[in-house]
LOGUSE-736352 format. One record per residue (C-alpha): x, y, z. Coordinates in steps of 0.25 Angstrom, whole numbers. Example, Ala and Ser with C-alpha at 12.3 -4.5 7.8 and 13.67 -1.06 7.14 Angstrom:
% residues 2
@east 49 | north -18 | up 31;
@east 55 | north -4 | up 29;
END
This chain:
% residues 230
@east 0 | north 0 | up 0;
@east 5 | north 14 | up -3;
@east 8 | north 22 | up 9;
@east -2 | north 33 | up 4;
@east -13 | north 23 | up 5;
@east -11 | north 20 | up 20;
@east -22 | north 28 | up 27;
@east -28 | north 41 | up 25;
@east -38 | north 51 | up 29;
@east -39 | north 64 | up 21;
@east -51 | north 68 | up 29;
@east -43 | north 70 | up 42;
@east -44 | north 56 | up 48;
@east -38 | north 42 | up 44;
@east -51 | north 36 | up 39;
@east -51 | north 40 | up 25;
@east -44 | north 28 | up 18;
@east -32 | north 32 | up 10;
@east -23 | north 44 | up 13;
@east -25 | north 56 | up 4;
@east -14 | north 57 | up -6;
@east -12 | north 68 | up -17;
@east -23 | north 77 | up -13;
@east -22 | north 90 | up -20;
@east -11 | north 94 | up -30;
@east 1 | north 89 | up -21;
@east 2 | north 74 | up -20;
@east 9 | north 68 | up -8;
@east 22 | north 61 | up -9;
@east 19 | north 46 | up -7;
@east 33 | north 43 | up -3;
@east 31 | north 50 | up 10;
@east 19 | north 41 | up 14;
@east 27 | north 29 | up 17;
@east 37 | north 37 | up 25;
@east 26 | north 43 | up 33;
@east 19 | north 30 | up 36;
@east 32 | north 23 | up 40;
@east 36 | north 35 | up 49;
@east 22 | north 33 | up 56;
@east 25 | north 18 | up 58;
@east 39 | north 21 | up 64;
@east 33 | north 32 | up 73;
@east 22 | north 23 | up 78;
@east 33 | north 12 | up 81;
@east 41 | north 22 | up 89;
@east 31 | north 31 | up 95;
@east 18 | north 24 | up 95;
@east 5 | north 30 | up 90;
@east 2 | north 40 | up 101;
@east 16 | north 47 | up 101;
@east 18 | north 47 | up 86;
@east 15 | north 60 | up 79;
@east 14 | north 65 | up 65;
@east 27 | north 73 | up 68;
@east 34 | north 61 | up 71;
@east 29 | north 54 | up 58;
@east 33 | north 66 | up 50;
@east 47 | north 66 | up 56;
@east 49 | north 51 | up 53;
@east 44 | north 52 | up 39;
@east 52 | north 64 | up 36;
@east 40 | north 72 | up 31;
@east 32 | north 84 | up 36;
@east 20 | north 81 | up 44;
@east 12 | north 88 | up 34;
@east 16 | north 77 | up 24;
@east 9 | north 67 | up 34;
@east -3 | north 75 | up 35;
@east -5 | north 76 | up 20;
@east -6 | north 61 | up 20;
@east -12 | north 57 | up 33;
@east -21 | north 66 | up 42;
@east -17 | north 61 | up 56;
@east -7 | north 53 | up 64;
@east -18 | north 42 | up 64;
@east -19 | north 41 | up 49;
@east -4 | north 40 | up 47;
@east -2 | north 30 | up 58;
@east -13 | north 21 | up 53;
@east -8 | north 23 | up 38;
@east 5 | north 19 | up 42;
@east 0 | north 6 | up 48;
@east -8 | north 3 | up 36;
@east 4 | north 5 | up 27;
@east 13 | north -4 | up 36;
@east 2 | north -15 | up 35;
@east 1 | north -14 | up 20;
@east 16 | north -15 | up 18;
@east 14 | north -30 | up 23;
@east 3 | north -33 | up 13;
@east -11 | north -28 | up 11;
@east -23 | north -35 | up 17;
@east -30 | north -40 | up 4;
@east -44 | north -47 | up 3;
@east -41 | north -62 | up -2;
@east -51 | north -68 | up -11;
@east -48 | north -83 | up -12;
@east -62 | north -88 | up -13;
@east -62 | north -95 | up 1;
@east -61 | north -91 | up 15;
@east -50 | north -100 | up 18;
@east -42 | north -94 | up 6;
@east -45 | north -80 | up 10;
@east -40 | north -83 | up 24;
@east -27 | north -89 | up 19;
@east -25 | north -77 | up 10;
@east -27 | north -68 | up 22;
@east -17 | north -76 | up 31;
@east -7 | north -76 | up 20;
@east -8 | north -60 | up 19;
@east -4 | north -59 | up 34;
@east 10 | north -52 | up 34;
@east 22 | north -58 | up 40;
@east 26 | north -48 | up 51;
@east 41 | north -47 | up 54;
@east 46 | north -40 | up 66;
@east 45 | north -26 | up 60;
@east 30 | north -29 | up 57;
@east 28 | north -34 | up 71;
@east 34 | north -21 | up 76;
@east 25 | north -13 | up 68;
@east 13 | north -21 | up 72;
@east 16 | north -16 | up 86;
@east 16 | north -2 | up 81;
@east 2 | north -5 | up 75;
@east -3 | north -10 | up 89;
@east 2 | north 2 | up 95;
@east -7 | north 10 | up 86;
@east -19 | north 1 | up 88;
@east -17 | north 4 | up 103;
@east -17 | north 19 | up 101;
@east -30 | north 17 | up 93;
@east -37 | north 13 | up 106;
@east -37 | north 28 | up 110;
@east -37 | north 34 | up 96;
@east -50 | north 32 | up 89;
@east -45 | north 38 | up 75;
@east -33 | north 29 | up 76;
@east -42 | north 17 | up 79;
@east -52 | north 20 | up 68;
@east -40 | north 22 | up 58;
@east -34 | north 8 | up 62;
@east -47 | north 1 | up 61;
@east -50 | north 7 | up 47;
@east -36 | north 7 | up 40;
@east -29 | north -5 | up 47;
@east -40 | north -15 | up 52;
@east -51 | north -13 | up 41;
@east -44 | north -19 | up 30;
@east -41 | north -33 | up 36;
@east -55 | north -33 | up 42;
@east -61 | north -30 | up 28;
@east -53 | north -41 | up 22;
@east -57 | north -52 | up 32;
@east -71 | north -47 | up 31;
@east -71 | north -49 | up 16;
@east -65 | north -63 | up 17;
@east -76 | north -67 | up 27;
@east -87 | north -61 | up 19;
@east -82 | north -68 | up 6;
@east -82 | north -81 | up 14;
@east -96 | north -79 | up 19;
@east -100 | north -77 | up 4;
@east -94 | north -90 | up 0;
@east -101 | north -98 | up 12;
@east -88 | north -100 | up 20;
@east -93 | north -92 | up 31;
@east -107 | north -93 | up 36;
@east -117 | north -82 | up 32;
@east -121 | north -74 | up 43;
@east -108 | north -75 | up 51;
@east -105 | north -61 | up 57;
@east -90 | north -59 | up 52;
@east -89 | north -44 | up 57;
@east -79 | north -47 | up 68;
@east -71 | north -57 | up 61;
@east -60 | north -48 | up 55;
@east -58 | north -42 | up 69;
@east -56 | north -55 | up 75;
@east -44 | north -57 | up 66;
@east -39 | north -43 | up 68;
@east -41 | north -44 | up 83;
@east -33 | north -57 | up 84;
@east -22 | north -51 | up 76;
@east -22 | north -39 | up 85;
@east -21 | north -48 | up 98;
@east -10 | north -55 | up 91;
@east -2 | north -42 | up 89;
@east -5 | north -37 | up 104;
@east 1 | north -50 | up 109;
@east 14 | north -48 | up 101;
@east 11 | north -60 | up 91;
@east 12 | north -60 | up 76;
@east 1 | north -60 | up 67;
@east 5 | north -70 | up 57;
@east -1 | north -79 | up 46;
@east -2 | north -91 | up 56;
@east -10 | north -82 | up 66;
@east -19 | north -76 | up 56;
@east -22 | north -90 | up 50;
@east -25 | north -95 | up 65;
@east -35 | north -84 | up 67;
@east -42 | north -87 | up 54;
@east -42 | north -103 | up 56;
@east -45 | north -103 | up 71;
@east -54 | north -91 | up 73;
@east -59 | north -84 | up 61;
@east -63 | north -95 | up 51;
@east -70 | north -104 | up 62;
@east -77 | north -92 | up 66;
@east -82 | north -87 | up 53;
@east -86 | north -101 | up 47;
@east -93 | north -106 | up 59;
@east -108 | north -108 | up 57;
@east -116 | north -95 | up 61;
@east -125 | north -98 | up 73;
@east -139 | north -100 | up 68;
@east -135 | north -100 | up 53;
@east -133 | north -112 | up 43;
@east -123 | north -122 | up 47;
@east -109 | north -119 | up 40;
@east -103 | north -129 | up 30;
@east -97 | north -140 | up 37;
@east -82 | north -142 | up 37;
@east -69 | north -135 | up 40;
@east -66 | north -120 | up 38;
@east -65 | north -115 | up 24;
@east -52 | north -121 | up 17;
@east -48 | north -129 | up 29;
END
């Protein structure tokens, strides 16, 4: 993903989708975007969200503070943008369409990044931002929309397709299922353990797939047999 696509808000907050680039006769230099986002990540790692300032980001990126505000309207926006940008460097969260629930799950598992020590350190930074969001409503909303929404949407779409194919009983309320996966991932991080493919596969095999494929109480019996593809 290009740094310029990392989070925006031309309306004064961070909830506007992409950041505004090239508004008016002067176009912004995209080469500065990565420097600003990288500087925000470095500042978060050293100072934490609460102590980080736009002045600090500007100094680390060797740009004027106005250059940041032309791209992102607030510290919240640039910080969330930097997290989105970092995650996208490891691969995008794409919607698989293999034709079966098991195939789609395997595709999601295969897309889990292999986190090295540097990435694990960065995950600690992200957790620090999430902690700050507990007392910052704008930051919490931005993380929800720009960091958590995409994986939620992808898993919800996978499940909806499985319902349409008859692999998940019709009438099953799947609303909270994506948050089960996100919540278990978060718990894993809080306890200092890695989110790897083996863990994500266990969550699907031992928790999510049995949950979503079980018969709906009061509904028609599900097809006998094992979980899809097993």
